[in-house]
C-alpha positions as a Markdown table, in Angstrom:
| # | Residue | x | y | z |
|---|---|---|---|---|
| 1 | Unk | 97.0 | 61.2 | 136.6 |
| 2 | Unk | 97.7 | 64.7 | 135.6 |
| 3 | Unk | 97.9 | 67.5 | 138.0 |
| 4 | Unk | 96.8 | 71.2 | 136.6 |
| 5 | Unk | 98.5 | 73.8 | 138.9 |
| 6 | Unk | 97.8 | 77.6 | 138.3 |
| 7 | Unk | 100.8 | 79.4 | 136.9 |
| 8 | Unk | 102.9 | 81.5 | 139.3 |
| 9 | Unk | 102.3 | 84.6 | 137.5 |
| 10 | Unk | 98.6 | 84.6 | 138.5 |
| 11 | Unk | 99.4 | 85.6 | 141.7 |
| 12 | Unk | 102.0 | 88.4 | 141.0 |
| 13 | Unk | 100.8 | 91.8 | 141.7 |
| 14 | Unk | 101.9 | 92.6 | 138.3 |
| 15 | Unk | 99.1 | 90.4 | 137.0 |
| 16 | Unk | 96.0 | 92.1 | 135.6 |
| 17 | Unk | 93.0 | 89.6 | 135.0 |
| 18 | Unk | 90.5 | 91.5 | 133.0 |
| 19 | Unk | 88.1 | 89.5 | 131.2 |
| 20 | Unk | 89.3 | 88.8 | 127.8 |
| 21 | Unk | 92.5 | 91.0 | 128.4 |
| 22 | Unk | 95.1 | 89.4 | 130.6 |
| 23 | Unk | 98.3 | 91.4 | 131.0 |
| 24 | Unk | 100.9 | 92.3 | 133.1 |
| 25 | Unk | 101.5 | 95.9 | 134.6 |
| 26 | Unk | 104.7 | 97.7 | 133.4 |
| 27 | Unk | 107.7 | 96.9 | 135.5 |
| 28 | Unk | 106.9 | 93.2 | 135.9 |
| 29 | Unk | 110.2 | 90.8 | 136.9 |
| 30 | Unk | 111.7 | 89.0 | 133.7 |
| 31 | Unk | 110.7 | 85.5 | 135.3 |
| 32 | Unk | 107.0 | 86.8 | 135.5 |
| 33 | Unk | 106.8 | 88.2 | 131.9 |
| 34 | Unk | 108.6 | 84.8 | 130.6 |
| 35 | Unk | 106.1 | 82.6 | 132.6 |
| 36 | Unk | 103.2 | 85.0 | 131.3 |
| 37 | Unk | 104.4 | 85.0 | 127.5 |
| 38 | Unk | 105.2 | 81.2 | 127.4 |
| 39 | Unk | 101.2 | 80.6 | 129.2 |
| 40 | Unk | 99.6 | 83.0 | 126.9 |
| 41 | Unk | 101.3 | 81.6 | 123.6 |
| 42 | Unk | 100.3 | 78.1 | 124.6 |
| 43 | Unk | 96.9 | 79.1 | 125.6 |
| 44 | Unk | 96.7 | 80.8 | 121.8 |
| 45 | Unk | 98.0 | 77.3 | 120.4 |
| 46 | Unk | 95.1 | 75.6 | 122.5 |
| 47 | Unk | 92.4 | 77.9 | 121.1 |
| 48 | Unk | 93.6 | 77.5 | 117.4 |
| 49 | Unk | 93.6 | 73.5 | 117.7 |
| 50 | Unk | 90.1 | 73.9 | 119.5 |
| 51 | Unk | 88.8 | 76.3 | 116.8 |
| 52 | Unk | 90.0 | 74.0 | 113.9 |
| 53 | Unk | 88.4 | 70.8 | 115.5 |
| 54 | Unk | 85.3 | 72.7 | 116.1 |
| 55 | Unk | 85.1 | 73.5 | 112.2 |
| 56 | Unk | 85.8 | 69.9 | 111.2 |
């Protein structure tokens, strides 16, 4: 059984959840930046994989 939990950065006051433009405000703590960048990189890879599967 897999449990999906939201990343902690989502509740950070530095997180901006604009549609199609997720980003962090300047001055975000290092831990928040690292988690955000890791999440976004994984999401980008997932999107690329999904796009490739749709084209096949």
